[in-house]
C-alpha positions, -999 to +999 in steps of 0.1 A: +001+000-001+009+035+000+029+050+030+027+079+048+054+102+037+063+135+026+067+142-007+086+176-028+092+186-062+111+212-087+099+209-121+117+234-142+155+242-132+171+213-114+183+224-083+192+191-064+205+211-031+175+230-027+154+199-034+171+179-004+166+210+020+130+204+009+129+166+018+151+171+049+123+192+064+099+167+062+118+137+079+091+135+104+065+124+075+092+099+065+119+088+090+124+053+070+140+066+036+147+091+014+142+086-023+150+110-052+140+112-093+163+135-111+159+142-150+184+169-159+162+182-185+128+183-171+129+185-128+134+163-098+113+149-072+120+137-037+105+113-013+105+106+026+091+071+035+073+059+064+067+023+057+033+012+066+024-017+036+053-035+019+079-024+044+110-043+025+097-033-010+079+000-015+110+028-015+098+058-037+100+067-065+082+034-081+089+036-121+065+019-149+076-011-166+098+006-192+108+033-166+097+063-183+072+075-156+082+078-120+054+082-091+060+097-057+028+093-034+014+100+003-015+084+014-036+049+012-056+039-019-082+018-003-097+001-035-059-012-042-073-052-039-101-044-061-078-028-088-050-052-088-060-082-106-071-061-136-041-040-132-019-073-131-033-086-166-016-056-181+013-047-159+044-062-139+042-052-104+078-051-089+063-041-054+032-046-032+028-011-028-002+008-042+016+037-053+027+014-081-009+007-090-010+046-093+016+046-122+001+017-139-031+033-138-019+067-152-002+043-181-035+033-189-056+063-185-036+093-182-054+122-158-085+098-155-066+081-130-078+101-100-115+090-112-103+054-104-091+060-070-107+055-038-085+069-008-065+096+008-036+110-013-013+135-029+012+124-055+030+133-084+041+116-115+073+123-139+064+116-175+094+123-194+092+159-198+059+165-183+047+166-146+011+152-134+002+158-095-032+152-078-046+156-043-077+136-031-111+148-031-112+158+005-080+174+012-073+146+038-036+145+027-016+180+023-002+195-005+011+232-012+028+247-042+047+278-058+057+292-089+087+309-096+116+315-120+099+292-147+096+261-119+068+245-105+076+237-069+052+217-045+056+196-009+032+181+015+043+209+039+043+247+042+077+245+058+093+228+030+084+259+008+090+287+031+117+303+010+092+307-018+072+346-023+038+329-034+029+297-018-005+283-024-026+253-010-031+225-039-066+223-042-085+193-029-101+172-057-076+188-082-050+176-107-022+194-120-005+188-153+026+208-165+009+216-200-026+221-193-023+234-156-054+227-132-084+210-132-108+202-105-122+164-108-142+163-076-167+184-060-190+176-029-223+160-036-251+191-040-279+166-034-306+177-012-315+155+020-339+128+009-369+121+030-373+083+043-382+063+071-358+066+099-350+031+100-337+029+064-315+062+072-305+039+101-297+008+082-274+027+053-259+048+074-246+019+095-235-002+068-219+025+052-199+034+080-193-001+092-173-007+053-154+026+056-139+016+087-133-021+074-114-008+047-091+012+064-079-018+088-054-025+062-021-024+074+013-044+078+020-025+108+002-021+143-030-004+140-050+017+169-078+042+175-079+074+192-104+073+220-114+105+234-144+087+253-168+109+229-193+095+208-172+100+172-143+081+188-160+054+202-180+043+174-151+040+150-129+017+180-162-003+183-162-010+147-128-014+147-128-042+174-155-063+153-119-072+129-092-074+153-086-100+182-064-070+199-070-031+196-050-006+212-067+027+221-052+058+234-065+087+250-051+122+268-065+147+291-058+167+326-060+149+361-095+141+363-109+150+327-141+140+316-126+125+286-102+101+305-132+092+326-153+081+295-124+068+275-118+042+303-154+033+303-158+029+265-123+007+267-137-015+292-166-022+275-148-030+245-121-049+261-092-029+245-054-025+254-061+009+266-032+037+270-034+072+286-016+101+294-021+131+316-014+163+303+003+190+326+006+228+321+045+224+322+049+202+293+022+222+271+044+254+275+078+230+269+060+218+236+041+245+226+067+259+201+071+224+184+032+220+183+027+252+167+057+246+142+044+210+132+008+222+129+017+254+107-011+275+121-016+300+148-054+298+148-068+299+186-091+267+182-070+249+159-040+252+184-062+244+212-076+212+194-038+204+182-026+202+218-042+170+229-040+156+194-003+160+196+002+142+233-022+115+219-002+111+184+030+110+206+015+085+228+001+061+202+037+062+184+051+042+211+025+011+203+014+016+166+019+035+134-015+036+119-045+052+140-082+056+135-097+090+144-136+101+143-129+136+123-157+147+103-188+133+120-194+169+136-195+183+103-214+156+086-241+156+117-242+188+132-221+182+162-211+216+169-228+241+192-233+268+167-251+246+145-281+246+168-285+285+160-292+277+126-331+272+125-339+271+086-333+235+076-319+243+043-295+270+058-281+241+081-275+218+055-254+244+033-234+250+063-225+214+068-219+212+032-197+243+036-182+225+069-174+194+054-156+214+022-133+235+047-121+206+064-087+204+043-071+233+061-081+232+096-090+200+114-078+176+089-047+198+090-043+195+124-049+158+121-022+152+097+004+171+110+000+160+149+000+125+136+028+130+112+048+151+141+052+115+153+057+094+123+022+082+126-003+075+099-042+090+106-068+074+091-103+089+087-135+066+085-163+096+088-148+111+054-149+083+030-166+096+000-194+072+004-201+082+037-202+119+029-226+111+004-250+092+027-245+118+053-257+146+034-289+127+019-302+124+058-326+154+067-311+180+091-341+174+117-327+140+120-293+156+129-306+180+153-337+163+170-356+169+199-362+199+222-340+209+235-322+194+200-294+169+205-268+172+182-259+140+159-291+125+168-290+099+136-256+088+144-262+085+181-297+065+173-278+042+144-253+030+170-269+033+205-267-006+207-230-009+200-220+013+233-230+021+266-260+044+263-238+071+289-216+074+260-236+071+231-262+100+247-229+119+263-233+159+258-211+172+226-176+184+240-149+195+217-115+175+220-100+208+238-129+211+264-134+172+272-096+168+277-094+198+295-072+216+276-091+247+278-092+250+315-056+244+312-046+273+289-066+296+308-036+296+336-011+292+312-019+321+290-028+344+321+012+342+322+018+353+287-002+387+271-025+408+293-049+426+270-032+460+271-001+439+254-023+421+233-040+451+220-009+466+212+001+435+193-029+434+173-021+466+159+011+453+145-005+430+123-041+450+114-048+425+083-047+394+104-079+396+128-060+386+160-089+376+183-077+371+217-047+375+238-042+335+234-041+339+197-017+365+199+005+345+217+004+315+193+008+341+166+037+354+179+052+318+187+045+313+149+066+339+140+090+328+158+095+290+147+092+299+110+125+319+094+100+336+066+065+335+085+049+359+061+053+336+032+031+310+051+005+333+068-020+335+038-025+296+036-033+299+075-068+282+076-091+301+106-116+279+120-137+306+129-139+320+094-174+309+094-210+325+088-231+340+120-265+328+129-292+337+151-321+319+164-351+332+153 
């Protein structure tokens, strides 16, 4: 299978030293191996490898049979087992890596390769003097680019391109060809919710999520689950446990936090091998600059949720290389508190649609960067394309149901027999709240910037709209950890950039 990795390239004038610096900055994404493809006439590709499948034989770049095409890839192709039999009739596979499937599909169908892939990925293919690159439909795996001096540069993380003047995010669901430019190949389904008996929605939702989890269990190395004790991660862990003799689960929080208590309950119920870590203010202060460096953001909400995610990933890295998370459920099933302020069903559906489409540079960025900071692969079953399609067809009245409305009602109803009732019907808390991170940060931030200092700091950066002393402190750390922070700023996603709604 494809490996969790870091990729980078310069298509144009070959600058091997510059490319080496780029992939060195991505070593945390792939500590196992390094590879390069060099064409003196066309360009250079670089790869850092974290071995997940075929550890012995999947080094990259991987070439077509005649050697004319080379692929570097980051991600996972879940339908590789279905693609392999037919591809093997036409192509000889040198490895057991699904990265090789990509290059053979490209040989057969050129840019239409992406329409045959089911997975999370960012990849680039050198084809003689031409370059082809693509990013998965939702933007689960990251990719950025810049165009300078008649060269096209790209990399998995912003830090690898920080020497460039104009860095941009490679859009999700998009391909790039050096001759024809960018083309969008996927957009979120625009279908309106469909009325149907509740039992039909429950049956379809359960089957789809079970399949989404099942296809994400492929691995030649140990696999586990994040387990906050909330609904989303508990469902994923429960579905994964059905397929596994042993399942490692991981939870973090401050001493006595609600997440730790709930996670212990779920772990006992599922009989998992459970691991937990108590977060302290001292270690948050010690690691905050490092967290922001890997996160590549100063957004207050994103940093808050990145802190427990960082420590959970660090904990998990001692036991597994692959982790399943519950990311995406809140956006699909109206899990956040502000959704309750949207009383019009069409407006709520539109906001959920927008929320899913904006995940690529906020919450999905956090999951990718925090897991990759510890060389762990994160997989997100709720964001399976079929799962997204099914969820967006469910009427919003089944997502926020009751009086007062209960968020994610249909998701709770679907899996209420799988977990204890106190978990299924537990009040929604964001990761940073349930883990106690928000409470911990209140004390930490009080020692950094007060309101007067923050006001002066905001005046220095009038175009950034820093919201509070806490975010000012994160921005200051962001500016300190990068040599050229101004080159990265335009790509920082802001979780708070969403419409405002009022109750009628």
